[in-house]
C-alpha positions as semicolon CSV with decimal commas, in nm:
position;residue;x (nm);y (nm);z (nm)
1;M;12,380;-3,075;9,947
2;Q;12,305;-3,013;10,332
3;L;12,220;-2,693;10,462
4;Q;12,490;-2,614;10,751
5;P;12,346;-2,406;11,071
6;I;12,447;-2,044;11,073
7;V;12,656;-1,894;11,368
8;V;12,477;-1,585;11,517
9;T;12,630;-1,322;11,622
10;P;12,450;-1,085;11,854
11;A;12,457;-0,706;11,761
12;A;12,665;-0,514;11,963
13;V;12,492;-0,305;12,205
14;G;12,786;-0,107;12,366
15;A;12,650;0,183;12,263
16;T;12,592;0,344;12,632
17;A;12,375;0,680;12,706
18;I;12,592;0,993;12,786
19;T;12,587;1,030;13,165
20;E;12,525;1,351;13,329
21;E;12,875;1,417;13,399
22;E;12,982;1,351;13,020
23;A;12,685;1,563;12,941
24;G;12,808;1,847;13,148
25;A;13,167;1,808;12,990
26;L;13,037;1,821;12,676
27;A;12,851;2,125;12,714
28;R;13,155;2,333;12,840
29;T;13,338;2,164;12,564
30;T;13,068;2,305;12,295
31;V;13,112;2,657;12,442
32;N;13,509;2,649;12,368
33;L;13,433;2,511;12,024
34;F;13,191;2,745;11,918
35;K;13,436;3,058;12,035
36;A;13,690;2,890;11,824
37;W;13,465;2,868;11,578
38;S;13,372;3,213;11,603
39;L;12,990;3,162;11,586
40;T;12,715;3,394;11,688
41;D;12,508;3,348;11,964
42;G;12,223;3,277;11,753
43;E;12,428;3,018;11,530
44;A;12,488;2,840;11,853
45;C;12,143;2,840;11,969
46;I;12,052;2,680;11,625
47;L;12,316;2,432;11,642
48;L;12,206;2,338;11,966
49;G;11,845;2,258;11,834
50;G;11,654;2,618;11,901
51;M;11,833;2,645;12,252
52;S;11,678;2,976;12,416
53;P;11,919;3,279;12,379
54;R;11,905;3,314;12,802
55;T;11,986;2,928;12,835
56;W;12,293;2,979;12,587
57;A;12,405;3,288;12,797
58;R;12,388;3,077;13,101
59;W;12,604;2,812;12,953
60;K;12,863;3,061;12,865
61;E;12,869;3,157;13,219
62;G;12,923;2,766;13,291
63;L;12,588;2,750;13,479
64;I;12,520;2,423;13,254
65;G;12,166;2,289;13,359
66;R;11,961;1,938;13,268
67;I;12,103;1,831;12,915
68;D;11,797;1,636;12,721
69;R;11,914;1,313;12,514
70;D;11,865;1,510;12,190
71;L;12,094;1,777;12,317
72;R;12,346;1,515;12,423
73;M;12,333;1,375;12,083
74;R;12,406;1,699;11,908
75;M;12,704;1,788;12,085
76;A;12,850;1,442;12,059
77;H;12,792;1,519;11,667
78;L;12,948;1,818;11,723
79;M;13,242;1,668;11,905
80;G;13,275;1,428;11,589
81;I;13,264;1,710;11,351
82;H;13,544;1,893;11,575
83;K;13,776;1,543;11,594
84;G;13,740;1,492;11,207
85;L;13,877;1,813;11,133
86;R;14,135;1,807;11,325
87;Y;14,226;1,474;11,157
88;L;14,200;1,658;10,831
89;F;14,408;1,984;10,955
90;S;14,746;1,977;11,103
91;E;14,667;2,320;11,186
92;P;14,356;2,351;11,429
93;S;14,296;2,716;11,297
94;R;14,258;2,589;10,940
95;G;13,985;2,333;11,082
96;Y;13,800;2,623;11,252
97;A;13,835;2,859;10,976
98;W;13,715;2,601;10,713
99;I;13,364;2,547;10,910
100;R;13,245;2,910;10,737
101;K;13,462;2,894;10,384
102;P;13,253;2,744;10,083
103;N;13,266;2,412;9,985
104;A;13,235;2,334;9,581
105;A;13,182;1,961;9,760
106;L;12,901;2,074;9,959
107;G;12,721;2,254;9,647
108;G;12,880;2,582;9,725
109;Q;12,811;2,609;10,063
110;S;12,985;2,599;10,361
111;A;12,973;2,337;10,658
112;L;12,795;2,585;10,877
113;D;12,532;2,679;10,619
114;L;12,449;2,321;10,602
115;M;12,451;2,229;10,984
116;L;12,262;2,562;11,027
117;R;11,933;2,425;10,886
118;G;11,891;2,298;11,240
119;E;11,836;1,950;11,209
120;M;12,009;1,625;11,399
121;S;12,061;1,479;11,057
122;D;12,226;1,801;10,944
123;L;12,484;1,745;11,203
124;S;12,495;1,364;11,149
125;A;12,498;1,387;10,766
126;M;12,812;1,666;10,808
127;R;12,960;1,419;11,089
128;E;12,947;1,119;10,810
129;W;13,076;1,320;10,508
130;I;13,406;1,457;10,739
131;D;13,471;1,117;10,859
132;A;13,443;0,978;10,485
133;E;13,699;1,259;10,337
134;R;13,971;1,152;10,636
135;G;13,901;0,788;10,527
136;A;13,761;0,685;10,863
137;W;13,514;0,427;10,681
């Protein structure tokens, strides 16, 4: 038996960085999403990686400053969660309310309870769970 050469397929390196313009749009959209989710200012600051209340207040006024890489990724995960819920629930208000409802699949906790642990991995895990529930993977 003769071994055949393996055709190498390079990994896709298409994951481009989030631009400043995109980060600004994400920030404005995040403010609106958190209103729809009826988050408190404290909850918003935790989900945004420990953002200071003063910075969050400025965001709500439309004064978005520099957004670092971690914060960009957090907001991208939050938008992924929102998108997944929009696919799962035909009525947007049901998806907005679901975020706070206890869920047996989440050990009786709500999605928000789990995300409020504050780690990036919590947002990522919730996004993956929602994507799996909607059959995206």
